[in-house]
N, C-alpha and C positions, 0 to 999 in steps of 0.2 A: 504493500500500500504506500501511496505517496503521502509523506508528512512534510509539509512545506510551510515556512513562516519567515519571519525576519527579526532583526534586532528591534526591540521596543524600549521605551523609557521605563524607569522605575522611580517613582516619586515618594517623598516622605509621607504625604497625606493619604495617598491611595494604595501605595505599596504594590503587592502582587495583584490586587484587584485591578488597578489601573493598567498594569502591564498586560494583563489578560484581556481587558476590554479593548485596548488598542490593537492587540493581535487579532481579536475576533473581527474588528472593523475592517481588517485587510483580507478577511476570508482565510485566515491561517488555521492550521491544526497543529502548529508547533510554533515556538518562539524562543528568543534569547534575550537576556537582559543583564545589566550590571546591578549589583545590590546597593550601589551608591555611585557617586560620580566617578568615572574612570580616570579622571585627571588628578584625583586626590584620594587619601585614605580615610576620610571622615565618613562615619557610618552611623545611621540612626537605628535605634532599637527596633527589632522586628515585632510587629503587632500580631500576636497569634490569632486573634479574632478575625483580622483581615485575611490572614492566610487561610483560615477555615472557610470563610465566605468565598474566597477565590477558588478553593478546591470544589466547593459546591457548584459554582458557576461552570468550572471546567467539566465536571461530571454531566451537567445538564447539556453541555455543548459537545460531548464526546471528545474532549481534548484530554489526552493522556498526560499525566504529570511526567512520565518518562521522556516525553518529547519537549520538555521545557528545559532549557540550558542556561546556566549562568556563565558569564565571561568574567574572568579575573581581571582586575585593573592592569593595564599594560605598563604602568609606571614603576612597578616593583621588578627588580632584576635579580634572579637567582644565580645568574652566571658569573657575576663579578664579586669577589670578596676582598678587594684591596682595602676597603673600609669595613672592618669586622662589625662595627655597629650597624651600618646600613644593611649588611648581609643578614645579620641576625634579625633586624626589623623586617626584611623582606619575607623570610620564611615564617616569622611570627605572625605577620599580618595575613599572609596567605593561609595559615592555619585558622585564623579567625574567619576568613572568607569561607573556608571549607566548613567551619562550624555553622555559619549562617546558612549554607546550603543544606546542611543536615537539619537545621531547624525548619527550613522551608520544605523539606522533603525532596529537594532537587537531587537527581541522580548523577548529573554530569556537570563539571566545571571546566571550561576551556582555559588554557594557560599558554601564553607566549613563553617559550622556554627561557629566553633571555639573550643578552648581548655580551660579548667578551670585553669590549671597551678597553682595549690595550693589553689585555691578558692573552696568553697563548690559548688557542682554541681547545686543546686537550685539557688544560687546567680549568677553563670555563665550563666545559662539559662535565667535569668531575664536580665542580661547584654546584651545578644543577642537580646532580645525583645526590650530593650531600644535603642540599636544601630539601629535596623531595623526601629523603629518608628522615629528615627532621620533622617534616609536615605530616606525613601519612601515618595513620594508626591502623592496627589490625581490625578494629571494630568499625572503621569508617564504612558508610553505605554510599558515599559520594565518590565517584571516580574522577580523577584529574585527567583531562584530555590534552595532550601536547599538540599544539597547532603547528602545521607545516608552514614554514616561513619563507619569505621571498629572497632572503639573503641581503637585505638592505643593511649597509654599514657592516657591523660585526655580529649580526644576528646568528643564532644557532638554531638547529632543528631545520636546516634548509635542505636536507636530503634524507633518504632512508637510512643510510649508514649512521648519521648522527642521532636520529630518533631511536634506532636499534640500540646504540651504545648507551643512551640514557636509560631506556627501558630495562636493558640487561643489568644495569647497576642498581636498580630500585629493589628494595627488599620485598615490599608487598606489591608484587607485579599485577595482582588482580585489581589493584586500585589505580592502574595506569592504562590509558587508552590514547587514541589519536583522533584529532579533528583535521580533516583535509580542508584546504582552502584553494579554490580553483584559480583565483587571481595570483595567490602566492606560488602555487605550483607553476603556473605559466611564467611568472617573473623569475622563478628559480631555475627555469630551463626545461620544464616538463611540458611537452606538447600535448595539449588536451585532446587533440585528434587521435593520439595514440594512448588514450587513457587506460584501456584494458591491458596494455603492455606494462604500464606503471603499476596497476593493481596486481599483475602477475608477480612483479618483482617485490612489491610490498608484502604479498601473501607469503612468498618464499622466505623473506628475511624477518618479517615481524609477525605476520598473521593477519589476515583481513578481518578477523573477528575483533581486533582491537579498534577498528574504525567505528566510532559511535556517533559521529556528527560530521556533516559536510557544510562548509560555508560556500555558498554559491555566489560568485562575483565575476563579472567580466573585468577586463583589465585595460587601462589606458596605455599600457606599455607593450613593447614587442617582447617576444619570447626571450627569456634569459636576461632581461634588463636589470634585475635585482633592485627594483624601485618601489614596488608595493603601492600602486595607486588604483583603487577600485573604480569600475565604470558600471553603468546600468546594463542590465541584461540585454545582450544583442547589439549593443552600441560600442563595444570595445574590440580589441584585437583577437579575442577568443571566438566570439560570435555565438549566436543563438543556438544553432543546431549542435555544435560540440558541447555546449553547456547542458542542453537537453539530454544528450547521450549520457552525461554524468548523472543527472538527476534521476533518469529512468533506468540506470544501469541495474540489471537484476541482482548483481552481486552486492548492491548497496540498498536493496529494498528494505523498507521499514526503518531506515536510518533517517533521523530528522535532517532536512536540508534547510539552511538558514541564509537568508539574503542579508548582506551588509552593504548594499549599493548606495551611492550618494543621493541625497535629496536633490530634486530638480530645482534649479535656481537657488540652491542652498536653503529652500523654504518648504518645498512640497515633498512629502514622503512618496516614493514610487511604488511601495510594496503591494498595494491592492492591485495595481495594473500589471506589475511583473508576475504576481502570483496567478492572475487570470491568464496571462500569456502562457505560463508554464503548464497550467492545467489544460488549456486549450491546445497546447503544443503548436502554437501559431504566433509568429512574431508580429507585433503591432508597429508598423512604420511611423505611426503618428503618436508614439508613446509620450514624448515630451509635451506636445500640445494637449493631449487628452488629460494628462495629469494636471497641468496648469489650469485648464478650463474647469476641471472637476472641483478643484479646491477654491478657485475664484468664485464659482457659483455658490459656494457654501459659506462665503464670508458674510 
């Protein structure tokens, strides 16, 4: 079955209810959110009554909690330990994020592995392993998903070998999975037109069963650019049909697919229209205009 949705907001007043209602307005049956602002580590207390209400709304709309994903803030970096205080804060904060997922009942939390920032890549990879081993507990019910990265700057997790090395070093391997990102794969040098070949290699080295989420994004950049700039579905260098082949790949059936595409004119969310295109398996050449007109009429 196709589980498709997008990144949505999470606000102090409405919390998970607001995130869910936004997702449903786009026609989603999956969604992803940060449990607070991604650019800082300030967090509000989770309101259990709001969580219970959100779960009731989910059940009424046949939206499964296992298809709701949390994304960890990208400002914490497990890969660099040159400042021991910052390194300790990174894994302590991520442990708190994991606890918030546990409180909400969220099954998966996506994490950018980190950046070396001047350190040797092997040292940085071992820092990630150390951080994860400090974070993960045997009793955890939430799995951390390492996201495939584009290779911008000194990012790690940019290929199967690096992901495998990290996973192999983690003590509680059942608490670790992978989130694929189509834009990042393209920008790291993986041709989405040959996606099944990539899955073959992934399955051989890591195991396809570790893939628990896929970020569906087109790219503004050419193959192997290492830039990480997302584009709306069908309007980038990957293209609509190759992305559709990822979304409907039978080897990834029942895995939530999450859109992280940019707002049109930095104002209008595209997700309702992109989800419609994906469900209809038909590209809308008037995507931008339809989005702009839709939201202008509702102002």
